[in-house]
RORO-197388 format. One record per atom (N, C-alpha, C): residue in one letter; x, y, z. Coordinates in steps of 0.2 Angstrom, whole numbers, plus 5000, padded with zeros to 4 digits. Example, Ala and Ser with C-alpha at 12.3 -4.5 7.8 and 13.67 -1.06 7.14 Angstrom:
2
A506649725039
A506249785039
A506649845039
S506449895035
S506849955036
S506450005039
***
This chain:
255
M497547755115
M497347775107
M496647775105
D496547825103
D495847825099
D495447785094
G496047785089
G495847745084
G495947675083
V496047635078
V496347565077
V496847555075
P497247535083
P497847525082
P498247475077
T498947475074
T499347435070
T499447365072
F499547305072
F499547255073
F500247265078
G500647295077
G501347305081
G501047335088
E500747395087
E500547445092
E500247405097
Y499747345095
Y499347315098
Y499647255103
I500147225100
I500647185102
I501147215108
R501247275106
R501647305111
R501247335118
Q500647365117
Q500247385121
Q500047335126
R499747255124
R499647185127
R500447175131
R500947175128
R501547165130
R501747215138
T501547275135
T501747305142
T501247305147
A500347285145
A500047265151
A500147225155
A500647165153
A500747095155
A501547095158
N501647175158
N502347195161
N502847135160
L502947125152
L503447085150
L504047145147
T504547115147
T505147165142
T505147125136
R505147175130
R505347145124
R505747065124
P506247055129
P506647005128
P506346935132
Q505746965135
Q505346915138
Q504946885135
L504546925132
L504046915126
L504346875120
A504846895118
A505146845112
A505546775113
W505746765119
W505946715121
W505246675123
Q504646695126
Q504246665127
Q503846635120
A503846675115
A503546675109
A504046645104
N504646615106
N505146585103
N505346635094
L505346685096
L505646725093
L506246785094
S506746795090
S507046845091
S507046905094
V507646925099
V507347015100
V507147055092
P507647045091
P507647105084
P507047095080
Y506847025079
Y506247015075
Y505547035078
L505547025083
L504847055089
L504947145088
T505647165088
T505847245088
T505447275080
K505447215075
K505247235068
K504547235068
I504147175071
I503347155073
I503347235075
E503447245081
E503047315084
E503247375081
G503647365077
G503847425072
G503347435067
G502947375065
G502547385059
G502747325053
A503147265055
A503247215052
A502747165051
N502547125045
N502047095044
N502247025045
P502046985051
P502146915054
P501646885049
S501946805052
S501646765048
S501046725053
R500646665050
R499946665054
R500446615061
R500846585060
R501146545064
R501546605069
V501646655069
V501946685074
V501446725077
I500846745074
I500346785077
I500046755083
E500046665080
E499846625086
E500246615092
S500846615091
S501646615096
S501346685100
L501346725097
L501246785102
L500646785105
G500246765102
G499446755105
G499346705111
T499746665110
T500046615117
T500346635121
A500746665120
A501446685125
A501146745129
L500646805126
L500146845128
L499546825132
K499446775132
K498846735136
K498146785133
L498046775127
L497546815124
L496846775123
S496446805125
S495646775125
S495646755118
S495146715115
S494746705108
S494646785105
A494346815108
A494146885106
A494746925103
E495146925109
E495746975108
E496346945103
F496346865102
F496646845095
F496346845089
E495646865090
E495346875083
E495446945083
Y495346995086
Y495647065085
Y496247075083
A496747035086
A497547035083
A497447025076
L497246955075
L497246925066
L497046975064
I496547005065
I496047065061
I496647115058
L496947145064
L497347205064
L497947175059
A498147125060
A498747095056
A498647075049
E497947055046
E497847035039
E497547095038
G497347155040
G496947215036
G496347195037
P495847255036
P495147245034
P494847185030
L494247185030
L493947145024
L493647185019
P493647165014
P493347205008
P492647235010
S492647285009
S491947325011
S491447325005
A490747305006
A490247315001
A490047375003
D489847404997
D489547484994
D488947484999
A488747555003
A488347555007
A487647535003
D487147515004
D486447485001
D485947515005
H485347495002
H484747495006
H484347455006
P483947425011
P483447365010
P482947385003
T482947335000
T482347344994
T481647334998
P481147354996
P480147354996
P480347274998
V480447234994
V480447164997
V480747155005
D481347175004
D481747165011
D481347195017
L481147245017
L480747285021
L479947255021
E479647225016
E479047175018
E479347115023
Y479747085021
Y479947025024
Y480147035032
L480247095034
L480447125040
L479947135044
D479247165041
D478747175042
D478247095044
L478447065041
L478246985042
L478446955047
L479146965050
L479446945056
L479046945063
N478547025062
N478247035069
N477846965070
P477746965077
P478046985081
P478746985085
A478946955082
A479846945082
A480147005081
I480647025085
I480947085084
I481547085078
G481547115073
G481847115068
G482247195065
A482947195064
A483247245061
A483747235057
Y483947265051
Y484547255047
Y484947315050
V485347265050
V486047315055
V486647325051
S487047355050
S487847385046
S488347335050
G488647335046
G489447325051
G489447355057
L489447425056
L489547475061
L489047495065
W488647435065
W487847455069
W487347525068
D487347545061
D486947565058
D486447525060
I485547565061
I485047525059
I484747545052
A484747495046
A484547515041
A483747505039
A483547465043
A482847475044
A482547435050
A482047435053
A481847405060
A481047395058
N480847345062
N480047335061
N479747355068
A479047355068
A478647365073
A478847345081
A479147275080
A479247255087
A479847285089
H480447275085
H480947315086
H480947375089
Q480447435086
Q480447495090
Q480047505096
E479647435097
E479147445103
E479947425108
Y480147375109
Y480847355113
Y481347405111
F481747445108
F482347455108
F481947535107
P481647585109
P481247645107
P481847695106
E481547735101
E482147785097
E482747765094
L482647685094
L483447665091
L483047645082
V482947695079
V482547705073
V483247685067
T482747665061
T483147695054
T483547755055
G484247725053
G484547805053
G485047815059
T484847765064
T485147785071
T485847735071
N486247735076
N486747695077
N486647665082
Y486847595084
Y486747565091
Y487147595096
L487747585095
L488047605100
L488147685101
E487847735096
E487847795098
E487347805102
W486647755101
W486047755105
W486147745112
L486547685113
L486647655119
L487147705124
I487647735120
I488047785124
I487747845125
L487447885120
L487347965120
L486447955121
N486047935120
N485447915121
N485147905128
P485047945133
P484847945139
P484247875140
I483847875135
I483347825136
I483547745135
S484147735135
S484547685133
S484647655141
R484847695144
R484947685151
R484447665155
T483747665152
T483147665157
T482947585152
V482947605145
V482847525142
V483347455142
M483947465144
M484547405145
M484747405153
V484147345154
V484347345162
V485147335165
N485347295161
N486147295162
N486647355159
W486547395159
W486747445154
W487447445155
E487847445159
E488547445161
E488847385159
N488647325158
N488847275156
N488647265147
E488247295145
E488047305138
E488347355135
T488747415138
T489147465137
T489847415135
R489947375141
R490647355142
R490847305136
M490247275134
M490247235128
M490147255123
A489847305122
A489847365115
A490447365114
V490947405117
V491447435116
V491847385115
G491947325119
G492447275117
G492247265110
R491647245107
R491547205101
R491547265095
F491447335098
F491447385092
F492247405089
R492647385094
R493447385093
R493747345087
I493247295087
I493347215083
I493147245076
Q492447275077
Q492047285070
Q492247355066
L492747405071
L492947455066
L493747445064
A493947375068
A494547355064
A494547325057
R493747275058
R493547245052
R493447305046
A493247355048
A492947415043
A493547445039
G494247445044
G494647485041
G494647565042
E495147595037
E494847675039
E494347705037
S493847695040
S493147725038
S493047795041
E492947835037
E492647905039
E492047905044
H491547855041
H490947855046
H491247835053
G491647775052
G491847735060
G492147795063
R492447825061
R492847885064
R492447945066
Q491947945064
Q491447995067
Q491047965073
I490847905072
I490347875075
I490947875083
L491447855084
L491947845088
L492247905091
E492047965088
E492248035089
E491648065092
R491048045091
R490548075095
R490548015101
C490547965102
C490547935108
C491047945113
L491647955110
L492047985115
L492148045118
A491548085116
A491348145121
A491148115128
D490848055129
D490548045133
D491147995138
P491148015146
P491948015148
P491847925150
D491247905152
D491147845152
D491547795147
F491247815141
F491447775135
F492147785132
A492447845135
A493147875133
A493647825137
L493447795144
L493647765149
L493747695147
L493247675145
L493247595143
L493647605136
W493447635132
W493947635125
W494747635126
R494847685129
R495547695129
R496047635135
S495547575138
S495847525139
S495747475133
P496147425135
P496347375130
P495847335129
V495147335132
V494847275132
V494347255127
V494347195123
V494047165118
V493747095120
V493147095119
V492647045122
V492347015117
E492246945119
E491646905115
E490846905117
R490446905113
R489746905119
R489546825120
S489746805126
S489546735129
S488946715128
D488546785131
D487846775133
D487446825127
L486946795124
L486646835118
L486046865120
T485746865126
T485146875130
T485146965131
K484746995131
K484747065133
K484147065138
L484247105144
L483547115148
L483547195145
V482847205144
V482547265143
V482047305146
R481947365149
R481547385152
R480947435148
D480347405147
D479847455143
D479847535149
P480147575145
P480147655150
P479347685152
R478847645149
R478247665150
R477947625158
T478047545156
T477847505160
T478347505166
L478947505164
L479447475167
L479447395167
A479047355163
A478947295165
A479747275159
I480147215163
I480747185160
I480547135157
S480847115151
S480847065145
S481647035144
E481546975145
E482246955143
E482146915135
I482746965130
I482646935125
I483346905122
R483146855117
R483646825114
R483846865106
I484446865106
I484746905099
I485146865095
N485146865089
N485346825084
N485546865078
V486246845075
V486146895069
V486546855064
W486146865057
W486046825054
W486346845045
R486846835040
R486946845036
R486346855030
T486146895026
T485446865022
T485746855017
Q485246845013
Q485346795007
Q486046805002
S486046885001
S486546904996
S487046915001
S487846904998
S488246925003
S488546995003
L488347014996
L488547084995
L488147144998
Q487747105001
Q487247165004
Q487747195010
S487747255011
S488147295017
S487747285026
W487247245026
W486947235032
W486847175033
L486747155040
L486447095043
L485847095045
L485347035046
L484747025050
L484947025056
A484847055062
A484747045068
A484047025071
L483946975074
L483246955074
L483246935083
G482646955085
G482646955093
G482046915095
T481946865099
T481346825101
T481346835108
V480846855111
V480646865118
V480546795123
V480946775127
V481046725129
V480446735138
D480046665136
D479546675141
D479846655148
G479546675154
G479846645162
G479846705167
P479746665172
P479946735177
P480446765178
T480946755175
T481546775177
T481546855172
A481046845167
A481046925164
A480646965167
A480346955173
A480247015176
A480447015184
T480846965186
T480946965193
T481946985193
R482246985187
R483046985186
R483247055190
S483747055194
S483947125197
S484047155191
A483847225192
A484047275188
A484547335192
V485047305197
V485547335201
V486047355194
R486247425194
R486747455190
R487447465193
Q487947455190
Q488647485193
Q488847545187
H489347575191
H489747625186
H490247575182
P490347615176
P490847545173
P491547555174
S491647605178
S492447605181
S492447555186
N491847535188
N492147485195
N491847385191
V491747405185
V491647325181
V492247315178
K492547255180
K493247235178
K493247185171
A493647205168
A493647165159
A493747085160
P493547035159
P493646965159
P494346955157
***
């Protein structure tokens, strides 16, 4: 499935992946088979039922979050807006810390000079997922490109569900699906949480490797359509000596 599934479709997908029949899952979740059939067909379950199904299917916290979003529907969306001159001035003042304003679907609304230095060509108006998948420079910049891609795919699945029926989200997904490695990961049921907030990035000119810790913050106004992504460079020899060996995505197992 290339788009966002319904809650029932996701539960059926996970039941099939777990090799469970409908009666088996119904018994484990303490539900009747007719009711589970209705859920898989599109009926809206209660929070207690969602929790019972999550436990029975052994969903991870990220997978349960995804299931909950699918059941409850997308969040109310803020109209797309642009950073004000004051917002841009603040971003510049963050230098030499890495700063960018990023939308829910990972569009770069603005980026400061430090961000442009560490993430070349990921400039205002571009999308992080498209940069990661479709721009060849990302494979040089991101030392652990395959792992970053796997996590990005798993997290973007959640972001897309939060955004609901978004034409822009559909277009991002459509462009990325042209890449066979992305398509392989997307068509698996992988949903992940980012347990490690650090990224290893390589300067494409000098090949020097830096370790960056990324945090994402809600800006002062909850009405803004973007968040502040703030990165700090971690000092230490591991930033220059960590292995840069890469694997093909098909060889990376989901958690």
